[in-house]
C-alpha positions as CSV (number, residue, x, y, z in Angstrom):
1,M,14.6,-9.7,10.6
2,W,18.1,-9.1,9.2
3,E,19.1,-6.7,6.4
4,I,22.1,-7.3,4.2
5,Q,23.4,-4.6,1.9
6,I,26.0,-4.5,-0.9
7,S,27.0,-1.3,-2.5
8,I,27.0,-1.5,-6.3
9,A,27.9,0.9,-9.2
10,A,25.0,2.9,-10.6
11,E,25.4,1.4,-14.0
12,Q,25.0,-2.1,-12.5
13,A,21.6,-1.4,-10.9
14,D,19.2,-2.0,-13.8
15,P,21.0,-5.1,-15.3
16,L,21.2,-6.6,-11.8
17,A,17.5,-6.0,-11.2
18,E,16.8,-7.8,-14.4
19,V,18.9,-10.7,-13.4
20,L,17.1,-10.9,-10.0
21,A,13.7,-10.8,-11.7
22,E,14.6,-13.5,-14.1
23,G,16.0,-15.7,-11.4
24,D,13.0,-15.4,-9.1
25,A,14.9,-14.0,-6.1
26,P,12.1,-12.3,-4.1
27,A,14.2,-11.6,-1.0
28,W,16.7,-9.5,-3.0
29,H,16.0,-5.9,-4.2
30,V,18.0,-3.2,-6.0
31,F,17.6,0.3,-4.7
32,S,18.8,3.5,-6.5
33,D,18.9,6.9,-5.0
34,V,19.5,9.4,-7.8
35,D,19.8,12.4,-5.5
36,A,22.5,10.7,-3.4
37,G,24.1,9.0,-6.4
38,Q,24.0,5.6,-4.8
39,S,22.8,2.1,-5.6
40,R,22.7,-1.0,-3.5
41,L,21.6,-4.6,-3.5
42,T,19.6,-5.4,-0.4
43,G,18.1,-8.5,1.1
44,Y,15.8,-9.3,4.0
45,F,16.1,-12.6,6.0
46,E,14.9,-14.1,9.2
47,S,18.4,-14.5,10.6
48,K,22.0,-13.4,9.9
49,P,23.1,-17.0,9.0
50,A,20.2,-17.1,6.5
51,A,21.3,-13.8,5.0
52,Q,24.9,-15.1,4.8
53,A,23.9,-18.3,3.2
54,A,21.7,-16.5,0.7
55,W,24.5,-14.2,-0.3
56,D,26.9,-17.0,-0.7
57,E,24.5,-18.7,-3.1
58,L,23.5,-15.5,-5.0
59,R,27.1,-14.3,-5.5
60,K,27.8,-17.4,-7.6
61,T,25.6,-16.0,-10.3
62,L,26.8,-12.3,-10.2
63,P,29.6,-10.5,-12.0
64,E,32.9,-10.6,-10.2
65,A,32.8,-6.8,-9.4
66,I,29.6,-7.4,-7.3
67,A,30.4,-10.9,-6.1
68,Q,33.6,-9.8,-4.4
69,A,32.0,-6.9,-2.5
70,E,31.8,-7.1,1.3
71,P,28.2,-6.9,2.5
72,S,27.1,-5.2,5.6
73,Y,24.5,-6.8,8.0
74,R,22.0,-5.0,10.3
75,E,19.4,-6.4,12.6
76,L,16.1,-4.5,12.2
77,G,14.9,-5.3,15.7
78,D,11.3,-4.3,16.4
79,S,10.9,-2.0,13.4
80,D,8.5,-2.9,10.7
81,W,11.0,-4.4,8.2
82,K,8.5,-4.3,5.4
83,D,8.7,-0.5,5.5
84,S,12.5,-0.3,5.6
85,Y,12.6,0.4,1.8
86,K,10.8,3.7,2.4
87,A,14.1,5.3,3.6
88,H,15.4,5.0,0.0
89,F,12.7,7.0,-1.7
90,H,11.7,10.6,-1.6
91,A,9.4,12.9,-3.4
92,W,10.6,14.7,-6.5
93,Q,9.2,17.2,-9.1
94,F,9.5,18.2,-12.7
95,D,7.6,21.2,-14.0
96,R,4.1,20.9,-12.6
97,I,4.1,17.2,-11.8
98,H,5.2,15.8,-8.4
99,W,6.0,12.1,-7.8
100,V,5.4,11.5,-4.1
101,P,5.5,8.3,-2.1
102,I,2.2,7.7,-0.5
103,W,3.6,7.8,3.0
104,E,4.5,11.4,2.5
105,R,0.9,12.3,1.4
106,E,-0.1,14.0,4.7
107,Q,2.8,16.4,4.9
108,Y,3.5,17.0,1.2
109,T,2.1,20.3,-0.2
110,I,1.0,20.4,-3.8
111,P,1.0,24.0,-5.2
112,D,-2.1,25.3,-7.0
113,G,-2.2,24.2,-10.6
114,H,0.2,21.3,-10.0
115,E,-0.5,17.5,-10.1
116,A,0.8,14.7,-7.8
117,V,1.4,11.1,-8.8
118,W,1.1,9.2,-5.5
119,L,3.0,6.0,-5.4
120,D,3.4,3.0,-3.1
121,P,6.1,1.0,-4.9
122,G,6.5,-1.8,-2.4
123,L,9.8,-3.6,-2.1
124,A,10.2,-4.5,-5.8
125,F,9.4,-1.4,-7.7
126,G,10.6,2.2,-7.8
127,T,9.1,5.7,-7.3
128,G,10.7,7.1,-10.4
129,N,13.9,8.2,-8.7
130,H,16.0,6.4,-11.3
131,E,17.6,8.5,-14.1
132,T,15.9,6.3,-16.8
133,T,12.5,7.1,-15.5
134,R,13.2,10.8,-15.0
135,L,14.3,11.1,-18.6
136,C,11.0,9.6,-19.7
137,V,8.8,11.8,-17.6
138,E,10.7,14.9,-18.7
139,R,10.1,13.9,-22.3
140,L,6.4,13.3,-21.5
141,V,6.1,16.9,-20.2
142,H,7.8,18.3,-23.2
143,C,5.6,16.3,-25.6
144,R,2.5,17.6,-23.8
145,R,3.7,21.2,-24.2
146,D,4.4,20.7,-27.9
147,W,1.0,19.1,-28.6
148,E,-0.8,21.7,-26.5
149,R,0.7,24.4,-28.6
150,E,-0.4,22.5,-31.7
151,G,-4.0,22.3,-30.4
152,R,-4.0,18.5,-30.3
153,D,-7.0,16.7,-28.7
154,F,-5.5,14.8,-25.8
155,E,-8.7,12.7,-25.4
156,Q,-8.0,11.2,-28.9
157,M,-4.3,10.5,-28.4
158,R,-3.1,7.0,-27.4
159,I,-0.3,6.6,-24.9
160,L,1.3,3.2,-24.3
161,D,4.0,2.1,-21.8
162,A,5.9,-1.1,-22.7
163,G,7.3,-2.6,-19.5
164,C,5.2,-0.5,-17.1
165,G,6.8,-1.6,-13.9
166,S,4.9,0.2,-11.1
167,G,2.8,2.2,-13.6
168,I,4.7,5.5,-13.1
169,L,4.8,6.6,-16.8
170,A,1.2,5.6,-17.6
171,I,-0.2,7.3,-14.5
172,S,2.0,10.4,-15.2
173,A,0.5,10.5,-18.7
174,A,-3.0,10.4,-17.3
175,K,-2.1,13.2,-14.9
176,C,-1.0,15.2,-17.9
177,G,-4.5,15.0,-19.4
178,F,-4.2,12.0,-21.7
179,T,-7.3,9.8,-21.4
180,R,-6.5,6.8,-23.6
181,V,-3.5,5.3,-21.7
182,A,-2.4,1.7,-21.4
183,G,0.7,-0.1,-20.1
184,F,1.8,-3.7,-20.0
185,D,4.5,-5.8,-18.3
186,N,5.5,-9.5,-18.5
187,D,5.4,-9.7,-14.7
188,P,1.9,-10.1,-13.3
189,I,3.0,-8.5,-10.0
190,A,4.0,-5.4,-11.8
191,V,0.6,-5.2,-13.4
192,E,-1.0,-5.6,-10.0
193,V,1.2,-2.9,-8.5
194,S,0.4,-0.6,-11.4
195,Q,-3.3,-1.1,-10.9
196,E,-3.0,-0.3,-7.2
197,N,-1.0,2.8,-7.9
198,A,-3.6,3.9,-10.4
199,A,-6.3,3.5,-7.7
200,L,-4.2,5.6,-5.3
201,N,-4.5,8.4,-7.9
202,G,-8.2,8.1,-8.5
203,L,-7.6,6.4,-11.8
204,A,-8.9,2.9,-11.1
205,G,-10.2,1.5,-14.3
206,K,-9.2,4.5,-16.3
207,I,-5.8,3.1,-17.4
208,E,-5.6,-0.3,-19.1
209,F,-2.8,-2.4,-17.6
210,Y,-2.3,-5.9,-19.0
211,E,0.2,-8.8,-18.7
212,A,2.3,-9.3,-21.8
213,G,5.9,-9.3,-23.0
214,L,7.5,-7.9,-26.0
215,P,6.5,-8.0,-28.8
216,Q,3.1,-9.5,-27.9
217,G,2.1,-6.5,-25.9
218,L,2.4,-4.3,-29.0
219,L,0.2,-6.4,-31.3
220,N,-2.7,-4.5,-32.8
221,R,-1.6,-1.4,-30.9
222,E,-0.9,2.0,-32.4
223,A,0.3,4.8,-30.1
224,D,0.8,8.5,-30.5
225,L,3.4,8.2,-27.7
226,L,5.1,4.9,-26.8
227,F,7.4,4.5,-23.9
228,A,9.9,1.7,-23.7
229,N,12.1,2.1,-20.6
230,I,13.7,-1.4,-20.6
231,L,17.3,-2.4,-21.4
232,A,19.3,-1.6,-24.5
233,N,19.7,-5.1,-25.7
234,V,15.9,-5.7,-25.4
235,L,15.2,-2.4,-27.3
236,R,17.5,-3.5,-30.1
237,E,16.0,-6.9,-30.3
238,H,12.5,-5.6,-30.7
239,A,13.2,-2.5,-32.7
240,E,10.8,-3.3,-35.6
241,P,7.7,-4.0,-33.5
242,L,8.4,-0.9,-31.4
243,I,8.6,1.3,-34.5
244,D,5.6,-0.3,-36.0
245,A,3.5,0.4,-32.9
246,V,4.0,4.2,-33.3
247,R,1.5,6.1,-35.5
248,P,2.7,8.4,-38.3
249,G,3.5,11.7,-36.5
250,G,3.8,9.9,-33.2
251,R,6.8,9.6,-30.9
252,L,8.8,6.8,-29.4
253,I,10.7,7.3,-26.2
254,L,13.4,4.8,-25.5
255,S,15.2,4.6,-22.1
256,G,17.1,2.2,-19.9
257,I,20.1,2.9,-22.1
258,L,23.6,3.5,-20.7
259,S,25.3,6.5,-22.3
260,S,28.0,4.2,-23.6
261,E,25.3,2.2,-25.5
262,I,23.3,5.1,-27.1
263,N,25.1,5.1,-30.4
264,V,24.6,1.4,-30.9
265,V,20.9,1.7,-30.1
266,E,20.4,4.7,-32.4
267,A,22.2,2.8,-35.2
268,R,19.7,0.0,-34.8
269,F,16.7,2.2,-35.1
270,R,17.7,4.9,-37.6
271,P,17.5,2.7,-40.7
272,L,14.0,1.7,-39.8
273,V,12.8,5.4,-39.9
274,P,15.3,7.2,-42.1
275,N,13.2,10.4,-42.3
276,A,12.5,10.6,-38.6
277,S,13.8,13.2,-36.2
278,I,16.0,11.5,-33.6
279,S,17.5,13.2,-30.5
280,S,19.1,12.0,-27.3
281,R,19.7,13.4,-23.8
282,Q,21.9,12.2,-21.0
283,L,21.5,12.1,-17.2
284,N,24.6,10.9,-15.3
285,E,25.4,7.4,-16.8
286,W,22.1,7.1,-18.6
287,A,20.6,8.3,-21.9
288,D,17.4,8.3,-23.7
289,L,16.4,8.4,-27.4
290,L,13.4,10.3,-28.8
291,I,12.2,9.2,-32.3
292,E,9.6,11.4,-34.0
293,R,8.0,9.7,-36.9
294,E,6.9,11.6,-40.0
């Protein structure tokens, strides 16, 4: 097998991944390493000519800044090419939760009182290393602390992840003690990967994952905590159903937003909940939005 790599700017990673998903390009994948501050477009092919031909075809659909980049090629030889993506992902921690690739399970030590989210993302999904996911899970931990101080009953609270990807946020919520957790995605493979990751964590059948897009996945749903880690334009387009799916007193966490877009996103949501508390945080080029309904 041959690997082709093209370095891309960090802010191009999520939009490019969306383009690849919509264009049904299974040989191509976007990797982001937050710790290293690097993102790359990678493809795997049976020969170098096949890789070159695929790049020539794909670059016709890409922004000029990416299309003009010079790719690098590498023959993988006898190594298991399907596992080559593992080099891009590493365990990370926030508070008492650890997000650990399953291949590090044997050597990774979990301190007493801490929880691990074990993940096998496969080629197409992440381990949570991206800033947008980190912003979400940090918000999750803070929400849990707030509600614990208030004496809330976690078994009665509903958590919903819109666009669940590999199930990281839903599984993390379950690890935080929430028992009524669900997630949906418009990609059936994402739903399958989420279910597999839930099983890796002893949560098979305990988290509801289902196939749906926005706004269909929100119909007849009311959440105390709703995650929507998608893209800014999608969040703006579906602002009303996202707000409507949050219970009074509940919280909506929006991510997948470039820092340069945060004011526009906030301006779209604020009139829908004029009395809500709204706050934002930034991590590198990315930002989130927390809306707390009255």
